[in-house]
matplotlib code that plots the C-alpha trace (Angstrom):
import matplotlib.pyplot as plt

x = [-23.2, -23.1, -26.9, -25.9, -23.2, -24.9, -27.5, -25.3, -23.5, -26.9, -28.3, -24.5, -25.4, -28.6, -27.5, -25.1, -27.5, -30.0, -27.4, -26.1, -29.5, -29.9, -27.1, -28.0, -31.7, -30.3, -27.8, -30.9, -32.0, -29.7, -29.0, -32.8, -32.7, -29.8, -31.3, -34.7, -36.5, -38.1, -40.9, -41.0, -44.7, -45.2, -44.0, -42.2, -41.2, -39.9, -37.6, -36.4, -35.3, -33.3, -31.5, -30.5, -29.3, -27.6, -25.5, -24.6, -23.3, -21.1, -19.7, -18.6, -17.0, -14.7, -13.7, -13.0, -10.9, -9.1, -8.2, -6.7, -4.3, -3.5, -2.5, -0.5, 1.5, 2.1, 3.8, 5.5, 7.3, 7.8, 10.0, 11.6, 12.5, 13.4, 10.4, 10.1, 8.0, 5.5, 5.2, 4.1, 1.5, 0.9, 0.3, -1.4, -4.0, -4.3, -4.8, -8.4, -9.6, -7.6, -7.4, -6.4, -3.8, -0.9, 1.5, 0.6, 1.2, 5.0, 5.1, 4.1, 6.8, 9.8, 9.1, 8.1, 11.5, 13.6, 11.9, 13.9, 16.8, 17.1, 15.4, 17.3, 17.0, 15.8, 14.4, 17.6, 16.0, 18.9, 17.2, 15.8, 12.5, 11.6, 13.9, 12.3, 8.4, 9.2, 10.9, 7.9, 5.4, 7.4, 7.4, 3.6, 3.1, 5.6, 3.5, 0.0, 1.6, 2.3, -1.3, -2.9, -0.6, 1.6, 4.2, 4.8, 8.6, 9.2, 7.7, 9.4, 12.6, 12.3, 10.9, 13.8, 16.1, 14.6, 14.7, 18.5, 20.2, 17.9, 16.3, 18.5, 16.1, 16.6, 15.1, 11.7, 13.0, 13.5, 9.9, 9.0, 12.2, 12.3, 8.8, 10.1, 12.9, 10.3, 8.2, 10.6, 12.6, 16.1, 15.6, 19.2, 18.7, 16.2, 18.3, 21.6, 19.6, 18.3, 22.1, 22.9, 20.0, 20.9, 24.7, 23.3, 20.7, 23.8, 22.6, 25.9, 25.1, 21.7, 23.9, 26.6, 23.6, 22.3, 25.1, 25.7, 22.1, 23.4, 26.6, 24.7, 21.5, 24.3, 26.3, 23.1, 22.3, 26.0, 26.3, 22.4, 24.1, 27.0, 25.0, 23.1, 26.2]
y = [-1.3, -3.7, -3.1, 0.5, 0.8, -1.5, 0.8, 4.1, 2.0, 1.3, 4.8, 6.4, 3.4, 4.9, 8.3, 7.4, 5.1, 8.1, 11.1, 9.0, 8.5, 12.2, 13.2, 10.8, 12.2, 15.8, 14.8, 14.0, 16.8, 18.5, 16.6, 17.2, 20.7, 21.1, 19.3, 20.2, 17.1, 15.5, 13.0, 13.0, 10.6, 11.5, 10.4, 13.9, 14.0, 10.6, 11.3, 14.9, 13.3, 10.7, 13.1, 15.6, 12.8, 11.6, 14.6, 14.0, 11.0, 12.4, 15.0, 12.2, 10.6, 13.0, 14.4, 10.6, 10.5, 13.5, 12.2, 9.6, 11.4, 13.6, 10.2, 9.4, 12.9, 12.8, 9.3, 10.4, 13.7, 10.9, 8.9, 12.3, 13.0, 9.3, 8.9, 5.2, 4.1, 7.1, 6.9, 3.4, 4.2, 7.1, 4.6, 2.3, 4.8, 5.9, 2.2, 2.1, 5.1, 3.1, -0.5, -1.8, 0.5, -1.2, 2.0, 2.5, -1.1, -0.5, 1.9, 0.1, -2.9, 0.3, 1.6, -1.8, -2.8, 0.3, -0.3, -3.3, -2.1, 0.1, -2.2, -2.9, -5.2, -2.3, -4.9, -7.1, -10.1, -11.8, -12.0, -9.9, -10.6, -7.0, -6.7, -10.7, -8.8, -6.1, -7.6, -10.1, -7.2, -5.5, -9.0, -9.3, -5.7, -6.1, -9.3, -7.8, -4.8, -7.6, -9.4, -6.0, -5.0, -8.3, -5.8, -3.1, -3.4, -1.7, -3.7, -6.7, -5.0, -4.3, -7.9, -9.7, -7.5, -8.6, -12.3, -12.0, -10.1, -9.6, -13.1, -15.4, -17.0, -16.1, -18.9, -17.2, -14.2, -16.3, -16.4, -12.5, -11.5, -14.2, -12.6, -8.9, -9.8, -10.6, -8.2, -5.2, -3.9, -3.3, -4.2, -4.3, -3.6, -7.0, -8.7, -8.3, -9.5, -12.5, -13.4, -13.3, -15.1, -18.0, -18.0, -18.1, -21.0, -23.3, -22.1, -21.3, -21.5, -19.4, -16.7, -16.7, -16.4, -13.7, -11.7, -11.9, -10.5, -7.3, -6.4, -7.0, -4.9, -2.2, -2.4, -1.7, 1.2, 2.7, 2.4, 4.1, 6.9, 7.3, 7.0, 9.8, 11.9]
z = [49.9, 46.3, 45.7, 45.6, 43.5, 40.9, 41.1, 40.4, 37.3, 35.6, 35.9, 34.4, 31.3, 31.0, 31.0, 28.4, 26.3, 26.0, 25.9, 22.4, 21.5, 21.6, 19.5, 16.7, 16.8, 16.5, 13.7, 11.9, 12.6, 11.0, 8.4, 7.6, 8.1, 5.8, 2.8, 3.3, 3.9, 6.8, 5.8, 2.2, 1.2, -2.4, -5.1, -6.0, -2.6, -1.9, -5.7, -4.7, -1.1, -2.9, -5.0, -2.3, -0.1, -3.8, -3.8, -0.4, -0.7, -3.6, -2.1, 0.8, -1.6, -3.3, 0.3, 1.4, -2.0, -1.6, 2.4, 0.6, -1.7, 0.6, 3.1, -0.3, -0.3, 3.7, 3.1, 0.4, 2.2, 5.2, 2.8, 1.6, 5.1, 5.7, 8.5, 7.3, 10.2, 9.6, 5.8, 6.5, 8.8, 6.0, 2.9, 5.3, 6.0, 2.4, 1.5, 3.3, 0.6, -2.4, -1.6, -5.1, -5.9, -6.9, -6.9, -3.1, -2.1, -4.2, -1.6, 1.3, 0.6, -0.1, 3.6, 5.1, 3.7, 4.7, 7.9, 8.4, 7.0, 10.5, 12.7, 16.1, 18.6, 21.4, 23.6, 23.4, 22.7, 21.1, 17.7, 14.4, 14.8, 14.0, 11.1, 9.6, 10.6, 8.3, 5.3, 5.3, 5.3, 2.4, 0.7, 1.2, -0.1, -3.0, -4.3, -4.2, -6.3, -8.5, -8.3, -9.6, -11.9, -13.2, -15.4, -12.6, -13.5, -9.8, -7.6, -9.4, -9.0, -5.5, -4.6, -6.6, -4.6, -1.1, -2.1, -3.7, -1.1, 1.7, 2.4, 0.9, -1.8, -5.2, -6.6, -5.8, -7.6, -10.9, -12.4, -11.8, -13.3, -16.2, -17.2, -16.7, -19.3, -21.7, -21.6, -21.0, -24.4, -22.2, -19.0, -17.8, -14.1, -14.0, -16.3, -13.6, -11.0, -13.2, -13.8, -10.2, -9.3, -11.7, -10.6, -6.7, -7.7, -9.9, -13.0, -14.5, -18.5, -17.9, -16.3, -18.7, -21.3, -19.3, -19.5, -23.1, -23.5, -21.4, -23.4, -26.5, -25.4, -23.8, -27.1, -29.4, -27.0, -27.7, -31.4, -31.8, -29.1, -31.5, -34.8, -33.6, -32.9]

ax = plt.figure().add_subplot(projection="3d")
ax.plot(x, y, z, "-o")
ax.set_aspect("equal")
plt.show()
C-alpha cells in the first residue's frame, strides 16, 4: 500500500512539473510571436530583439507605476471613509511600487495611528498590545518619512503629537520640533507642541520663551492683516 501511494504521489508531482514547464514554454512562444522575435543570430537581429523587448519593459514599468498610484488613491478613499485598516493595507501595497516616497510613509503613519486609536482588546487579553503595535508602526513610518525628507512638516507634527500625547515621550519630540521651528517662517502649530514638550520635561524657561515667540508671531500677523485692510 505504501509503495503504491508513493507511486501515485510521484506521478502527480511529475504531472504538475511538466504542466508548469508547458505553461512557461507556451508563454514564451506567445511573447515571441507577439514581438516577432524567436532566435536572433545576426547583429541586426539581436539589436532588433533588444529594442522590441526594451519597449515591453518600458510598458510594464509604466503600468506598474499606475498600479502604485491607484493603490495610493484607494488608500486615500478608505481614509475618507474612516476605514483605516483597509487604508493601511492599500498604502502598504503602494509602497511596493514607491519605496522611497515620504508622503506614502506619512500616510502609513497616519492610518496606523488612527487604527491604534480605534483598536479594542477583542481577544480579552487584558492588555493594549494591539494599540501599542499600531502606534509603534506609526512611529516607524513617520520616522522613515523624515529620513527621506527631514523638512516634512506634517510628519514632524504627527510624530510629535504621538510622542507627547500618546506615548508619554515628550523628550523625543523636542529635537525634531526644534529643527522645524528653525526652518519654518511661522511654525505656530509646531511651537505649541514644542512649548508643551518643554513644559512636560521640566524646561519651564524654554517653554515660556516659546510661548513669547508664538505671541510675537501672532501679533505680527495681526498687524500685517490690519494694515492690509
